[in-house]
N, C-alpha and C positions, 0 to 999 in steps of 0.2 A: 710365738707368748702362748698363742688363746688356749692349748693344750692343756694349762698348767695354771689357769687364772679359775680354773672349779677347785682346788686346789686351796692355791693358795686365800680365795675365797669359803672353805672349807677351815684354812687353818687359821681364820683372827677366828671363830665365836667361842673354836674350842680355847686359843687363848686368853679370849675372855676371858672365860668360865677358871682353868685358869688360876688365875693373874686375887679371882677370890676368893678359892678355894686353900689358894696364898696366903690370902689375908686370913679364912679362918683360926688356916693352921702360927701361924706369926702370933693374935692373937689370942688361942686358946690361950687356959690357964691367968689372965688378965681380967678380960668377960665372962658375962653365965653359957652356959648354952645356950641360953635364951634370946640369946641376943648374938650368939653367932650364926645363930639358925633363920631369925631375922638380916643380914646379911645378904645382899641379891648385887643384883647389876645393878634396879632399878634403885635398889637403896645409896648406892655409890654414889647410882653423876646426882643422888638429890643433894649432896651437904653442900659447902657452903665453898668447897675449894674448887666440885666441880663442874657449878653451877654456876665460878665466876665464866672459870675455864671456855664454856660452854659460853656463858656468853662475852665475851671480851671474843667469839668467834660473830658477831651481830657484831659488835663495838669497829671491828673491822673499816678499816674507808673504800667501801666496795667504788664508788666513787674517781676512786684512780683507776681500778683496772676500766679500760675503752670499751662500751659498750657495752658495759653494764653499767648501771643509775636503778634512780625512786623502784618502782615494782620488784623489779629485775634485782636489784641486787634486794630485796630486803628475799626474793625467794629463794638466790644465791647461798647467801644465809645461813635455812631455811636446812634447804638442802645438805648445805656440809655440816650445818653440825645437827641435823639425825640422822646422818651419817655415823656422826662422831660416836654419840647414843647408845647406838647399837654398835655399835664396835667392827663397822665396814675401814674392810682398806680401801686407798687411796683408789685399789682401778673400782671395786666397784659404785666407790665415788663419782669415781671422774666418768662410768659408761652414765653416767645417772646427767651426769652436765651435760654432758654430748648429747644425750638424749631430749632431758629440759631446755636447754638454751641455742638450742643450732652454732655451737660452738668446735674446729675444730678440737678433735681427737686429740692432738699434739695440743694444744690450748688447757683444754681440760684436764690435764694431767699435769699440767702443770700449778694448776690452782689445784689441783685433789692432793693431792704427792707437797705443794707445799705448807695451805691451809688446817691441810687434817697433822699434817709433822709437828707444824710449828703448835697447834693446840693439845700433842700427847705432852712438846717439852715441857709446854711454863708444866701442865697440868702434875707432870716427875720431877718439875725442878723448883713449883710448892708445894707440891705432897713431900719431900725431901725435903722444903724447912721447914715443915711441921713436926715432921721423925725428930727435923735434928733440934729443934726448938722444946716437944716434949719429951724429952731421951736424952736432951745432954747430950748431943753425940753429933761428932761432923761425922756426917754424908755427902761424900763425894758421886762425883758422874764421868759412863764411862761415853764416851764420844762412840756414837754409830755411827757411821756410814755407810749407804746397801753399796757401794764398791764394783759398780753392773759400768760399765762403761766410756759410759758419757758422769759419773764425776769426777767434781772438778780436785784438783792437786791438793787445794788448800785444806778440804774431806777428808781427802785419802790419808792425806796425811795425819790424822787429827785423829781418824780412828781406833778405837785399843783403848786412848791413853784417855788416862784420868784426873779430871779438873774440880773443881769446887764449883756448888749452882754458881757466885760472885764469876765465875773467873768465865764457864761455857754461856753464860746468860750479854755475859762482853761481845763475848765473841759473838755469834749469833745477833747480831744487835749496829756489825759491825758489813758499814757497801750491803752483799746479796746470798749473805752468805747461809739464810735462814731458806731464800732458797731453792 
């Protein structure tokens, strides 16, 4: 796995840049060139829907995680928020958590994967709802799972299938589906 770390981390930054470029391409004809030129990763994260998502990381109840309370919980929220804002992979966030909080790598990985994926899925769902509302269209989501040897059956079973935002959010809220 260490061999692929560089490749995975190097893939995340271009993916974020591709997303910005896709927004620009999809927006052509709807907004002026000056407005398109002003679109940057930072400007996107300053939009209310993204600020809310990043704020949700701070709002999570880290005190429920044994070993994280008070200033430590605040620091963990900061590390995770920075990772989301920088477009870092869960693997990079895991490394930061392990170094900063002296926790086992497996625990840091579970925290990073859960919280970063949660932030992204909440952002995707909110963005889909905004698009659906603004354009008066139906927007559905494709469930994606990592399909690793440790992927739970329920997650693998949903992989590649299309759900409404409400169906997906309802499934995420059940039991440990979000983890």
